[in-house]
N, C-alpha and C positions, 0 to 999 in steps of 0.2 A: 449460513446457519439455518438449520431446519426449523420448522414451525414449533416443534416441541421445545427446542432449546431457546428459541426467541421468546416463547411464552414463559418458560421458566425464568429467563432473565428479566422479563417485564414484571414478574411477580416479586422481584426483590424490592425491598423497601429502600428508601433514600439512604437510611443509615447503613444498610448492608452494602449498597453501592459505594458509599463513602469509605467503608471499611476495606472494600476491595481496592479502592484507589490508594488508601493509606498503605496497604500491604505492598502494592506495586512500588510506591515511592520508597518504602523502607528497604526494599531489596537492593537498592543502589545499583552498583555495577553487576551484581548477580542477575538482575533482570535481563540484561543483554545475553549473558551466558545461558540462562534458562530458556530464553526465547529462541536462541540459535538452535539449541538441542531440540526444542519443540518443533521448529520449522523443519529441521532435518528429519525428524520422525514422520511428519505429515507429508513432506515433499522429498523423499529420499534421493531422487535423481536430479534435483535442482542444484546447479553449481553455486558456489559462494557468491559469484558476481550477481546472482539474482536474489539470494537470501540477504546479503549484507545491506543493500538499500532498503529492503522491507523492514529490517531490524531498526535501522536508523529512523525511518519515518514513523515507527511506532514506539519503540522502547528507548529511544534517545531523544531526538529532536521533537517528535510528535507528542510525547508525554509532556515535555517542557512547554510546547506551544499550547497544549490544552490547559495546563496549569496557568500559564501567562494570561490566557483568555479569561479564565475564571477569576483570577486575581484582578485583572483589569476591570471586570464587571463589578467587583466589590469596591475597587478604588473609585469607580464612577459614582457609586452610591454615596461614598464618603465625600467626594469632591467632584460634583457634576461638571465635567469638562469633556467635550467630545473626543479629546485625544486618548482618553482611557480606553474607549471602545473603537478607536479609529482604525484605519486601514492596516496598520502594522500588526496588531494582535490578531485581527480576523484573518488577514492574509496568511500569516504563518500557520494558523490552525487549518484553514482551508487547503493550503499548499500540501501539508502533510497528510490530511485526510484524502485529498485527491490522489496523491502519489501512492497512498496505501491501497486505494481501490485499483489503481493501475497495476500495482504489484499483485493483487489478487487475481486480476485478469490474466496477467502474463505467466505467473508462476506455475499454474497447473500444466501449461504447455510444456514447460521444462525442455530438456535437451531433445527428447524424442521427436516432438513436433517440429522443432527447429531443424533437426537433421532431415526430416522428411521433406521440408520445404527446400532445403539445399539439394537433396536428391532430385526433387522435381525440376528444379532449375537446371541441374546438370543434364538430366534427360532431355529437357527442352533444347538445350544447346546442341546436344549430340544428334538430335533428330531434325535440327534445322527449322525449328518453329519460327513463326512470324516474329520479326523484331519488335513490333509494337506489343504483341502478347508477352514476349520475354521481358520487355521493360516494365510492363504492368506487374508481372510476377515478381520482379526484383523490387519494385516499389512496395508491393504487398509484404514481402519479406522484411523490408526496411521498416515498414509500419509495425509489423509484428515485433521486431527487435526493439523499437524505440517507444512502443506503447501508444502510438498515434492512432488510436482506434475510436476517437470520440470520447465523450463523457461516459463515465461508468454508469451502469444501470443501478441506481440506488433504490 
């Protein structure tokens, strides 16, 4: 998000943010369909195998995890017990937020960058590159595919 958009979002009142959240929840299953169309518009070369997990982490399970966390926070105020804000609610929210950021890191690469990596590996095999270097390139590609790139830069 560029600074202008971030500043615009930060200027929204609490009530405006609650209205946006309400609107998202009122969409029901339409949120998934609308989100898929939006992702395909922004990332036209991304395969469904990349888009579907991102949709799940945001518009299905992620939204529910955020709601559970907020509801758990209110339940804690009504009935102070550490289980309301315990590991379960926070873990689910962090799990989906983390995976959302992994999605953002991987998705822009799309098919083009992955195919380039495969072509580089093929060229290395054809030219008889050092086996240690080839194994490192294979591990790098594996990391690229699985998202093992360390924590996202928030």
